[in-house]
N, C-alpha and C positions, 0 to 999 in steps of 0.2 A: 593581484589584478584578476578580474573575473574572466577575461578572455585569455587565460593562460592555457598552456598545452594540456595539463591534467583536467581542467574544467571542461574544455572543448571535447576532449576524448571521452570523458564520462557522459557529457550531454548527448553527443552523437550516438554512442553505443547504447545508452539507456533508451533513447528514442527508438532506435532500431529494434532493440530487444522487446520493449513493451508493445511495439506495434505487432511483432510476431506473436507474443503471448496473447494479446487481446484479440487477434484474429480468430483464435480457437475458443477462448473462454466463453463468449456468449452463445456459441453454437453447440457446445458440448451437451447441455440439457436436451436440445432438440435432437442431436445425434443419438444420445442415450435413449430418448423416448422412442425413436425409430427402431431401436434394438430391444425394446420391451420394458424399459424402466418405468416404475410408478413414481408417485410424488416424492416419497422419502428418498428413493434411490436417485431421483433427479437432483434433490438437494445435495446428496452425497457426491454426485458427479461434479457438481460445481465446487464443493467445499472440501473434499477429502484432502486436497493439497494443503489446506489450512491446518489439518491435524499434524502433518509432518512439519510444517512451518512453525507451529507452536512449540513443538518439542525441540527442533534443531535450531531455530532462529536465535534464541538467546546465546547458545554456545557458539554459533557461527560469529555473532557480533563480538562476543567476548574474546574469542580466539583471534579475530582480526585485529583487536586492540593489541594482542600480544605478538602475533606473527606477521602482520601486514595485511593490507586489503586486497591487493591485485590478484593473488592466487585464488582467493575465494570467488571473486567476480568471474574469472575465466572458467573455473570449475562449474559454477552455476549455469553459465551459458551453454557449456557443452552438455550438461545434464538435460537441459531443456531441448537441445537438438536431438538427443536420443529419444526423449519422450515424444517429440513431434513425429519422428519416424515410426515410433511404436503405435501411435494412433492408427496408422495406415494398416496395421496387421490385425486390429481388433475385430473379433467376430461376435462379441457379446458386450453388454454394458458393464459387466464385471471387469473385463479387460480395459475398457475405457477408464473405469474408476482406478484400476491399478496404475495405469500410466499417468493419470492425473495426480495420484499420490506421489509418484516419482518426481513429478514436476515440482511438488512442494519442496523437495530438497534443493532444487535449483533456485526457487524463489528465496529460500533462506539465505543462500549464498550471494544473491545478486543485489537486491534492492536496499536492504538496511546497510549492507557493507558499502555500497556505492554512495549512499547518503552520508555515511560516516566519513568517507574520504573527502567529500565536499565540506562536511563540517570541520574537518581538520584544516581546510584552507580558508574558512570564513573569518573575516576580520570582526573583532568585537564591535557590537553596536550595529552591525549590518546583516544580522542573521536573517531577517525577513527578506531583504532584497536578494541575497545570494540563494537562499532556499526557494524563494519565489520564482526566480529565473530558472533554476535547475528543475523545479517541479514541472515546468513547461514540457521538458523532454518526456517525463513520465506520463503526464496526463494527456498531452496531445498525441503521444504515441498510442496510448490506450484508446483515444478517440478515433485515430486514423485506422487502426487495425480492423475494427468491426466493419467500417465502410468498405475497405478493400476485400475483407472476407465475404461480405454480403454479395459483392459483385462477382467474386470468384465462384462462390457457391451457386449463384443463379445461372451463370453463363458457362462455367467449366465443370463444376462438381465439387463434392466435399473433399475428395482426395487432394485437389489442388491447394486447398487451404493449409493442409498439414505440410505439404511440400514447401510452400512459401514460408511457413513458420520456420522450418528447418534451415532454409537458406538465410533467413534473417538472423537466426541465432549464430550461424557460422560467421556471418559478416560482422556481427557485434563482437564476437570473441576475437576476431582478427584485429579489429580496431583497438581493443583493450591491450592485446598482446603487443602491438606495434607502437601505439601512441602513448599509453599511460605509463608514467614513470613507476619504477618498482616501489618507491617509498613516497608517501604523501609528505607535504611540508612538515607536519607535526611529527611524523615518524622520523624524518631526516634530522630534525632538531634533537629528538631524543637520542639518536645514535651518536650525534656529536657530543652530547652531554655524557653519554655512557657507552663509549665505543667497545668496552669489554663485555657489555651485556646487550648486544644488538637486538635480541628477541624479547627482552624484558621491558615492559612499560609500566609506569606507575599506576595507570588507571584500570588495570585488569583486576578489579576488586570482586569479591564475592557478591552474588546477586542480593543476598540479604542486606549487606551493607549499602549496596547501590539503592535499594528500595527504601532505605532510611532517608534518602533525599525526598522531600515532599513533592517536588516537581516530577521526579522519576516515577514515584508511586502514582501520582495523579495522571500522568501521561499514559502509563501502562493500563490502568483501569479504564481510562477514557477511551483508549484504542480498542479495548475489548468490547465495551458496550456499543461503540460506534460500528464496529465490524459485525456485531450480533445483529444490529438493525439492517446493515447492508446485506448481510448473508441471507436474511429472511426475505429480502425483496429482490435484489439484483440477480440472485440465482434463478429467479422466475420471470425476470423482465422480458426475456425473449419470448416466453410463452404468453405473457400478458399481451404483448404487441401482436404476435402471430395468431394465437387462438382467440384472444379476447377482442382485438381491434382489427383483425384481418390484414395485418401488414405483410407485404412480400419480403423475402430475404434482404433485398437491397434497402428496403425501407427500415428494417430492423438495424442494419448497419448505420444508416443515417441517424437514427434515434440515439444509438450509443455514441456516435461521433459528435452529435450536437452537444450532449452534456460534457463530454471530456474535452473537446476542443475549446468550448466556452470557458471551462475551468482553467485550462492551460493558458489561454490568452489573458485571463484575469489575474493570474498568479503574480506577475511583476508589479502590477498596480497595488494589489493587496499587500505584497511584500513591503513596499515603501510605507504603506499605512501601518503595518505591523511594527516597523521600526520607530514610529512616532506616537503610537497610541497604546493603551493598556491591552495587552495581548489576550488575557483571559476573557475579557469582555467581547473581543472580536470572535473568539472561539464560540462563545455562547450565542452571539447574534447570528453567526453563520449557520450553526447547527439547528437553532430553533426555526429559522426560515426554511431550511432544507427539510426538516421533519414535517412541517405543515404541507409542503408540496409533495412529499413522499406519500402521505396519506391520500391526498387528492389523486395521485397517480394511479391508485388502485381502483378508482371509481369513475374516472372521466370516460365519456361515451365515445370519443373519437380519437383517431390517431393524431390529428392536428393539435388537439388540446394536450395530449400526452407529450408531444414535441415541445410545446410552449413550456410545460412544467419541467421537462428535462433541461431546457435552455436555462430556466431560472435556477434549477438545482445546481447546474454547473457553476454559476457565478457565486451562489451563497455557500456551497460546499467548499469552493476554492478559498473563500475568506477564512473559514475555520481551519482548513488544512495548512495554509501558509502561516497562520498565527501559531498553531500548535507545533509546526515544524521549526519555527524560530525558537520556541521554548525548548524543544528537544536539543538544539545545539547548545543552549545555555546550560541545561542539565548535563549534557554530554561532556562539557569541559570539566565538570566536577567529578564524575564517576566513570568516565570513559565513553567516547562517542559510540563505539560499536556496542557497548553494553546497554546503553540507553535505547538505541535503535533495535537491538536484539530483543530486549524485553518488550518493546512495543510490537515487534514482530510476533512474539508469543501471544500477547493480548489480541492482536489481529487474528491470529490463527485459531485460537480457541473461540473467539467471538464469531468468526466466519463459519466455523463448523457447527456450533450450536445453533446459530441463527438459521443456517440452511436447513438443518434437520427440522427445526420448529416451523420454518416457513413451509417446508414440504408437507408436514403433518396438517398445518392449517389449510393448505391448499386442498389436500385430500378430503378434509372434513367440512370445510366451510367455503372454499373457493379462493380465488386469487386476492380478492379485496381484503379478506381477513389477514393475509400475510403482510400486505402493505400497511394496514392499520397497526398491526403489531410492530412493524419496523419503525413507523413514525413515533409511536408512544415510547418505544425503547430508546430512540435517539433523544427524545425530550428528557427521559430519565437520566441519560448519560450527561446531559448538560448540567443537571442539578448536582450530580455526583462530582463532576469536574470542578464546579464552582465551589462546592463545599470543601473539597480536598485542597484547593489552592487559595482558600480564604486567608488573607493577610500575607500571602507570599508573592513578592514581586517577580516579574518574569523577564526582566532585562539583565544584562551581564552584571555579575557581582551580587545580584539580589539573593541568590540561593545560599550564599556563604553563611550568613547568620543562622538561617533556619537549619541548614545542614549541620553546622557546628553544634547547634543546640541539640539536634537529634543525636549526634555522636556523644555529646557530653552526658545526655540522659541515659544513653545505652551504657556508657562507661560507669555511671553512677550506680546502675543496677547490677553490675557485675561484682 
């Protein structure tokens, strides 16, 4: 049942946590610029957490397959709490970057592991609906945070944003500690089957073997290219709105909220569609529409037009996210839920880091429009790669078995 205690606990805590995280993320480039950071350093300020996430994420996901989800989620929230308080002490943009890097450790422990817990609960054939509803917590939280942060920054000051983030992290950690059962349903079933080996799970397989699954490989590469595009653009979106279009802090919050809240509200609808239609096509349609709007976002002359584009991007990006999320659950049942999501976290981290650096360089040399053009073209390339890697591979439950068994047979034949 979707309204079970574990699902509600994860939904509420992830909403609170993402609201806290997103309160700070859009403002960090502006904060670092005030402390003297240039274009490349601005990109690093936004994305350095992704380097840590890329390195730690796969291991966090795989270890959560072996040792359980709950301890990792709580640890990640407490790490973010410490980072939030650390921003208050920063005297240079180097210190801001250092605390942002520390935040990456928290990110690695929270989001992929929480989604893996939900994946453990999801009934076969309903992956799109469950992940679509759960994604509302993540996306609407990210949309609400910038709106609150914009108001706090404008009327109270920067420090209040960091204090609010710390309080939200503490609240979320308390919810998980008190409400979330120690074991997910899948973990509980494994313990019943193997009570003498409570920490050992069948799906904690090596990364090389997991990547033999064509869906896992496609999702990992897809996440990397998508994050490269987003890193090159959204690390600079606050500057595009503030410097390029003259938006006030609260207007920047509204812009970020417009995209994310629209995406969150669209998730349940797209989730039902993803359980009835071919998921890889939905991924492609959503990303192509988003890419076109992303390019336009770099050249529109007014804040109002930018807001319209962000509204549209929220809806189209949600379509691709919910479809790819449903595919992740299918792949996770084969190779380990945490492993699949951890590898996706690595792709996200490397893509975000490289994209932010490239976006910063393009901004320094050619202006903000070049960064958004690069991001849109990269996203289009990501669609082509994803479709090529998943050609002939079905994306509903049971569809990966044949392809995965063939890959294993071919590997065995080569040994």
